[in-house]
N, C-alpha and C positions, 0 to 999 in steps of 0.2 A: 504494499499499500504506499502510495506516494503522499508525503505530507505537503501542506501548503507551502512550507519553506522551500522544499525541493522543487516544487512546481515553479515558484517564483524564480529561484536560482536558474533553473533550466531555461525559462523564458528570457531572463536577463542575459544569459550567455549567448543564446541564439540572436538576440537583438544586437549585442555588441559585435558578434561575429559578422552579421550581415552589414552592420555599419562600417566596419573596417574593410570588408571586401568591396563595398560600393565606393568607399573613399579612395581606394587604390586605382579604380578604373578612371580613365580620362572622360571628362564630361565636355570636352572641347567639341565645338561644332565646326568641323573642318570646312564647311561651306563658307565660313567667314574669311577664309584665307583668299587673298586676291591672287588669282591664278594668272593674271595678265602681267604682273610685274616680274622683274628679273628673278628667276628661281622659284617663282610662285607655284608653278605646276609641280616641281619636284617637292617642295614643301607640302603641298596638298597631298601628294601620293604618300609621303612619309607619314603625315598626320592620319590619313585613312588606314594605313597599315597598323599604326599604333592603336587606333580606336577599334578597328575590326578584329585585331588579335589580342585585345585586352592587355597590351604591354603596359607595365607599370612605369610611369615616368614621374610620379609624385616626388617632390612638390612642383616640378616643372609642368608647364602647360604646352602641349605640342602645337597649339594655335599660335604660340609666340616664338617658336624656334626660328633661328636664323642659321644660315650656312656659313661656317667658318672657312671650310676648305673642301675641295673636291679633288680626288685622285683616281686616275685609272689604275686598275689592279687586276689580278687574276685570282680566282677562288675556285678550287676544284675543277680546273680546266675552263672555267667560264670567264669571259671578259666582264669585269664589273666596274662600277663607279662607287668608290668609297666616299660617302658624304659625311664629313665631320660637322657636328651641330654645335650650336652655342650653349647648349644646356648641360646641366647635370655634372657637377664636379669637374672631371678632366675632359668632358665633352663626349656625348654619346655619338654613335655612328650608325648610319643607315647604309645598307648594301643594296645597290640597284643593278639588275642584270642589264648590261648595255644592249643586248640583242632585243629584248622585249620591253625595255624601259620600266619594268615592274620592280617594286621594292620586294626583295627576297629575304631580307634579314634586318635585324636591329640588334646592335651590341651596346649594352649599357656600360658606361665608363666606370673606372675604379673611383673609389671615394678619396 
């Protein structure tokens, strides 16, 4: 038999857990990114990747990211564009497949 105290505690734990999980997801509306400015389309694609894949970027907001640097590189035999972003400690990176122009990865930086 569950006591009232146990029921309250279970409900409280579920509430806290749900709150923490929802606060980790980005609430950014990627549609607010101006896709017509320089690098706007790339920033939009990175934002969509973050939101669609529930990538945690807190406390940074992917709607406000800027590009620090872009480098051509190779990853697993694919030609990629490594996009270094202005956010998050040492700077997060997005990986874009040069052939398809799709974001294929996101690397969080070290603290």
